[in-house]
N, C-alpha and C positions, 0 to 999 in steps of 0.2 A: 565377047562381052554375056553374052547371056549363058553360057558356057561356066565364069564367075559366077554369075548373078544366081545361077542353079547349085553349084557349090556351095555360095555363101546360106540360101535359103536349106540345104542339106544340114552343113554344117552349124546354122541354128537350130534344128531340128532335131540333131544330136545331142547337142549340149543341153537342150528343153529337157530334152526324155532323160539322160541321165540325171538330172539335174532333182527332174519331178520324182525318180525312180531312188533316190538316195535319198532325197528329202521323203518321203511315201514311207522307206525303210527304214527311218530314223523314227516318225510318228507311229507308225503301227508296231516296236519294237518295246515291247516291256519284259522285267523281269520280275515272280512275283516269291516271295519267301512266305514260308506259313509258319508263324510262331505258336505253337503253345502251351497257356498259360494256367494251372492249374490250382487252385484254390484251395488252402491245407487249414484244415481246420487245428487250431493250439490247443491242448484241450487236454488239462491235469486237476485229481484233487488230493486232498490230506485226507490220510489216512492218521490213527494213534491206535494205539495202547494207553487208554485210563482206567484204572480201579478208584474213581472220587470216595476218600472214605468215610464213612458212618457220623465221625464226629474227628473235627482238625484238635490237633493238641500239639505244642509246643518241642518243638524235635523230633518233628514226625516223618517221613518219608512218604512220599505220594508220588505213586510210579505213575510216567503222564512218556510217551514214544510217542513222538509225532515225526511224521515223514511226508513226502510227494510223491504220488507216483501217476506216471507218466501215461498218458490213455493216447495221445497221438501216434501216428504213421511213421515216426519220425523224431528224431536226438530232441532233446533239447538242453538248452541252461534254464535253472532254479535260482528263485529268490527267496526270501522271506525275513519278513519282520515281525517278534513276537514282542509283546506288548502286554503288560496286564492292565488291568481295569480300573487297578485306582490304585495312587500310589502307596497307600497306608499298607496296599495287601501289598505288597513289590516291597515293604520297607519291612516286612514280618518273614521274610522268605532269604533264604541265600540268596547268593546269584550264580543265578541259572547256570552250569556247566557246559557250557556249546560245544560239540563234538567236534574233532581237530579236523575234518572235509569241510568246514563252515569255517568262511573267515570274514570276517564285520567290517563293512563299508564304513563308508563316509557319512554317509547317506543314511546311516541307521537299519540297513536291511543288512540280513545274512546271506553269504552269495554260497552259493553248491559249487564246489570247484572241477566237480566233473560233469560229462556230459552226461544227460542222462537216458538211453536208449530209449525206444519205442515198448513201453509195457512191463519195465522196470521201476524202481525208486530209488531215492534215496536215502541214504542213512539218516537215523535219528537224529533230529535238533537238539536234542537232550532227553535224557532220560527219567531224570525224578524232580521233584520239587520239594525241597527240604523248609522247612520249617524253623527256623531260629529257638533255640534253646531259653535265648532271654528275653522271649516274649511271655506274657502273662497271658495265662489262659483266657481272662475275662479281656484282654483288651484284643482278641483276636479280628481278625474282620471277615468277613466274607471278600472273594474273590475270584475272576475269572483269568485263564493267560490265553489271549488270544492269538492266534498263527494264523499271519496273511501268507497267501504265496503267490507269486506271480512266474510265467515263464515264461520263452523265447527260444524261437528256431535256432539253430547250434548252429546251423550250416552257415557258413561265409565268418565265422567268429571265432578267434583263437580262446577268449576266456570271456567268464562269467560276464563282468564287470564289463568287457567291449561292447559283448552285447546289449546291452544293458541300456548304456552311453549313450547308444545310439538313438533311443525310444523317444 
């Protein structure tokens, strides 16, 4: 009987030891993954060639060539909005001839259809402003053409429309 009791105690000790070892191993086991996240700054700016005339006349062609440069360290998609400062100024001009590389979206923005690489520029959005011949000189009003641009990192998107739709 003593022998059985010793075997029973020994079996309990072995079971407790094995169970304790497994529990201890489970509790101290760990896996570590280090994820590095880099914050990138997306910066672009507008460049343009513009020769303001001394005096605006009917039929006059005014040179204005806005484009957008990518100052970021990665490719971006760009969209731009072109707005006249007042309706009378817009009415006295021919419609702007937007370059083929820019596509007008339903939201009123023009989307540049290519990725703009780091240090590169878009094609010009338009290259001139034409005052209508039918406008009388004394009816001409002053106006500005405002170009507003936005950019988004191109990675992960197949088109500029898709990239800006996710914003």
